[in-house]
BAKE-557342 format. One line per 4 residues: their letters; for each residue x, y, z of C-alpha. Coordinates in Angstrom, 2 decimals. Layout:
# residues N
A> X:Y:Z ~ ... .
# end
This chain:
# residues 244
MLNN> 95.26:69.09:147.26 ~ 97.56:71.45:145.62 ~ 101.11:70.68:146.89 ~ 103.56:72.18:144.60 .
AAYR> 104.47:75.90:144.77 ~ 103.52:76.91:140.91 ~ 101.23:75.61:138.31 ~ 100.08:76.58:134.96 .
YING> 96.25:76.72:133.85 ~ 95.73:75.61:130.31 ~ 93.19:73.94:128.56 ~ 91.02:73.89:131.61 .
VLEE> 93.69:71.62:133.32 ~ 96.41:72.62:136.05 ~ 99.84:71.27:135.00 ~ 102.73:71.34:137.47 .
AFVE> 105.27:74.04:136.88 ~ 108.88:74.24:138.44 ~ 110.25:77.60:139.64 ~ 113.58:78.37:140.25 .
SDIS> 115.78:81.23:140.04 ~ 119.83:81.92:140.14 ~ 119.35:85.28:141.96 ~ 117.59:86.66:145.03 .
LNEL> 115.42:89.73:145.44 ~ 118.14:91.61:147.24 ~ 120.14:91.25:143.77 ~ 117.47:92.70:141.65 .
LAVS> 119.50:96.18:141.48 ~ 117.99:99.60:140.29 ~ 114.54:98.54:141.06 ~ 114.94:97.95:144.82 .
DNVQ> 111.91:100.46:145.36 ~ 109.63:98.22:143.19 ~ 111.01:95.01:145.05 ~ 109.92:96.83:148.23 .
LADK> 106.43:97.65:147.03 ~ 105.63:94.36:145.65 ~ 107.18:92.48:148.32 ~ 104.90:94.44:151.00 .
NMAS> 101.87:93.71:148.96 ~ 102.41:90.13:148.98 ~ 103.46:89.73:152.73 ~ 100.14:91.73:153.32 .
FVSG> 98.26:89.28:151.35 ~ 99.72:86.12:152.72 ~ 98.86:87.29:156.24 ~ 95.31:88.17:155.48 .
GPCL> 95.80:91.86:155.24 ~ 94.64:94.56:152.77 ~ 96.32:94.01:149.36 ~ 95.89:95.27:145.83 .
NMLL> 96.09:93.48:142.36 ~ 99.41:94.31:140.79 ~ 100.28:95.31:137.15 ~ 104.14:95.31:136.66 .
WGEK> 104.60:97.41:133.47 ~ 107.77:98.70:131.44 ~ 110.94:97.83:129.60 ~ 111.51:94.25:128.08 .
GSGK> 114.03:92.25:130.30 ~ 113.87:94.77:133.38 ~ 112.85:92.08:136.00 ~ 109.19:91.98:136.27 .
STLL> 108.58:88.36:135.59 ~ 111.77:87.56:137.55 ~ 110.50:89.59:140.61 ~ 107.24:87.75:140.52 .
RLLA> 108.89:84.43:140.13 ~ 111.16:85.25:143.15 ~ 107.95:86.18:145.17 ~ 106.42:82.79:144.28 .
LKYA> 109.40:81.43:145.73 ~ 109.63:83.52:148.91 ~ 106.13:82.98:150.09 ~ 105.51:79.19:148.83 .
PAGL> 106.67:78.25:152.46 ~ 103.79:80.33:153.81 ~ 101.19:78.56:151.86 ~ 101.22:80.63:148.45 .
VTIE> 100.56:78.59:145.31 ~ 101.31:80.55:142.21 ~ 99.53:79.98:138.99 ~ 100.18:81.27:135.42 .
FIDE> 96.93:81.61:133.60 ~ 97.39:80.97:129.74 ~ 94.09:79.82:128.73 ~ 92.47:82.24:126.51 .
TPGA> 89.03:80.25:126.44 ~ 86.08:82.53:127.50 ~ 84.88:81.71:130.87 ~ 87.98:79.37:131.58 .
IYGL> 88.70:81.24:134.78 ~ 85.59:80.17:136.61 ~ 86.66:76.44:136.33 ~ 90.31:77.50:137.87 .
YKII> 87.96:79.67:140.58 ~ 86.29:76.56:141.37 ~ 89.74:75.06:142.17 ~ 90.75:77.54:144.17 .
RENS> 88.03:77.81:146.27 ~ 88.18:74.07:147.09 ~ 91.58:74.77:148.43 ~ 90.70:77.70:150.69 .
NKKF> 93.90:76.67:153.00 ~ 95.96:78.15:150.54 ~ 96.72:81.64:149.28 ~ 96.78:81.87:145.02 .
LLFF> 98.64:84.42:143.21 ~ 97.38:84.52:139.63 ~ 99.85:85.34:136.96 ~ 99.17:86.77:133.58 .
DDIS> 102.39:87.45:131.63 ~ 103.02:90.04:128.87 ~ 99.44:91.20:128.41 ~ 98.38:93.73:126.10 .
FKDG> 95.47:94.45:123.72 ~ 95.72:96.25:120.42 ~ 92.83:98.77:119.19 ~ 89.86:97.38:118.36 .
DTAY> 90.47:94.01:120.33 ~ 87.27:93.31:122.33 ~ 89.04:90.50:124.25 ~ 89.93:92.72:127.02 .
RRFK> 86.32:93.07:127.97 ~ 86.20:89.29:128.70 ~ 89.71:89.68:130.62 ~ 88.19:92.64:132.84 .
SAIE> 84.96:90.52:133.42 ~ 87.05:87.39:134.62 ~ 89.41:89.67:136.88 ~ 86.61:91.54:138.70 .
GGIE> 83.02:92.21:137.66 ~ 81.02:88.98:136.58 ~ 78.23:87.62:138.77 ~ 80.82:85.37:140.36 .
SKPA> 83.48:87.31:142.31 ~ 86.92:86.14:142.34 ~ 87.76:84.09:145.70 ~ 89.07:85.98:148.70 .
NVIF> 92.03:83.74:148.66 ~ 93.30:84.87:145.34 ~ 95.25:87.87:144.14 ~ 96.26:88.87:140.43 .
AATS> 99.49:90.18:138.85 ~ 100.02:90.99:135.33 ~ 103.29:91.90:133.44 ~ 103.15:94.03:130.51 .
NRRH> 105.59:96.07:128.25 ~ 102.85:98.99:128.11 ~ 101.60:101.17:130.94 ~ 98.34:101.08:129.42 .
IVSA> 97.62:97.46:128.65 ~ 94.86:98.55:126.22 ~ 95.81:101.50:123.78 ~ 93.06:103.74:123.57 .
SSSD> 92.66:105.12:120.06 ~ 89.38:106.90:120.97 ~ 89.65:110.58:120.87 ~ 87.64:113.06:122.66 .
TGDI> 85.03:113.79:119.61 ~ 82.32:114.11:122.14 ~ 80.78:110.85:120.55 ~ 78.97:109.09:123.34 .
YDRD> 80.15:105.49:121.90 ~ 83.67:106.82:122.05 ~ 83.33:108.12:125.31 ~ 82.06:104.55:126.41 .
EASE> 84.93:102.57:124.67 ~ 87.56:104.82:126.72 ~ 85.51:104.30:129.89 ~ 85.60:100.43:128.98 .
QTSL> 89.56:100.62:128.81 ~ 90.03:102.74:131.75 ~ 88.00:100.27:133.89 ~ 90.32:97.26:133.02 .
QARF> 93.25:99.55:134.07 ~ 91.52:100.39:137.29 ~ 91.47:96.34:138.12 ~ 95.00:96.59:139.06 .
GLSI> 95.11:98.88:142.25 ~ 98.99:98.70:142.27 ~ 100.84:99.88:139.08 ~ 104.56:99.49:139.23 .
GFYP> 106.70:101.04:136.24 ~ 109.97:99.77:135.37 ~ 111.92:102.37:133.51 ~ 114.95:102.22:131.27 .
LNKN> 118.25:101.79:132.81 ~ 120.80:104.40:132.85 ~ 124.32:103.57:132.06 ~ 125.57:103.53:135.77 .
DYLE> 122.79:101.25:136.98 ~ 123.34:99.12:133.83 ~ 127.05:98.82:134.40 ~ 126.59:97.95:138.10 .
IVKM> 124.09:95.04:137.01 ~ 126.86:93.76:134.68 ~ 129.39:94.09:137.63 ~ 127.07:91.87:140.09 .
YLQK> 126.64:89.01:137.49 ~ 130.42:88.96:136.62 ~ 131.18:88.85:140.32 ~ 128.46:86.36:140.78 .
YNIS> 129.86:83.78:138.12 ~ 133.35:84.58:138.89 ~ 134.23:86.20:135.39 ~ 137.10:88.04:135.21 .
MIDG> 136.77:91.84:134.44 ~ 139.30:92.74:132.08 ~ 140.18:96.15:130.88 ~ 137.46:97.80:129.08 .
WEKM> 134.66:95.56:130.12 ~ 132.53:98.61:130.96 ~ 132.77:99.99:127.06 ~ 132.25:96.33:125.94 .
AESY> 129.01:96.03:127.96 ~ 127.77:99.43:126.93 ~ 128.50:98.62:123.05 ~ 126.71:95.13:124.01 .
AIDR> 123.28:96.79:125.12 ~ 123.46:99.42:122.21 ~ 123.73:96.98:119.52 ~ 120.65:95.12:121.14 .
GGRS> 118.35:97.88:121.40 ~ 119.17:99.26:124.88 ~ 120.07:98.68:128.69 ~ 118.27:96.00:130.70 .
GRLA> 118.95:93.44:133.49 ~ 118.28:90.47:130.95 ~ 121.12:92.04:128.70 ~ 123.60:92.73:131.52 .
KQFA> 123.35:89.06:132.43 ~ 123.75:87.94:128.74 ~ 126.63:90.09:128.48 ~ 128.47:88.30:131.38 .
AYLY> 127.98:85.14:129.69 ~ 129.32:86.59:126.32 ~ 132.22:88.07:128.08 ~ 132.91:84.48:129.87 .
LTIQ> 132.73:82.67:126.40 ~ 134.75:85.30:124.54 ~ 137.87:85.69:127.09 ~ 138.13:82.09:128.66 .
# end
């Protein structure tokens, strides 16, 4: 019996995972539409309604993994078990399917973090088959969620040359994308949204908003490659360390 809210699956073994977060779903600012859509999908899944596998893609540090972590926490009391799948052994997922089928009273969120495949990497075929397409279908009590920094998790290099093999390869790559019926994009933050997130963290942690904090926050983000929710949180900690 699986009584924990979360596990990781590696080397054919389920290990307990501890899930926590210092923010709530309504504190994921600037991505509220994404939160609402993913939350509605999970609520429908847990209640036995129609649902879709989810691909959360976009900017680093934009809240993709955090959103899934918060959904895992929200729906754990309703019987949801979240499993992070990090075993790349071919066929490993079918061992996990067996465990899932033996716990038919539970609902499972199978989580693939930060996936992408380079040109020429045929491992995506195994991944595609594991998700949906082998002789053994995925259990009815499981839904998949994946995060990626890229919208297209396989970067297609084949051009429209008319060559049948190029077309077949492009079709293979597209079919993997199609396994995720719900694709949710996380886009770069504009300056106002970024500063609102910084402000939220400053207030949350009772950090003084000194004169010029907005300019400091913007410079902090630019120096580190661009605005994100992760950098907003880091700046709040940075400001605390430098002004206290």
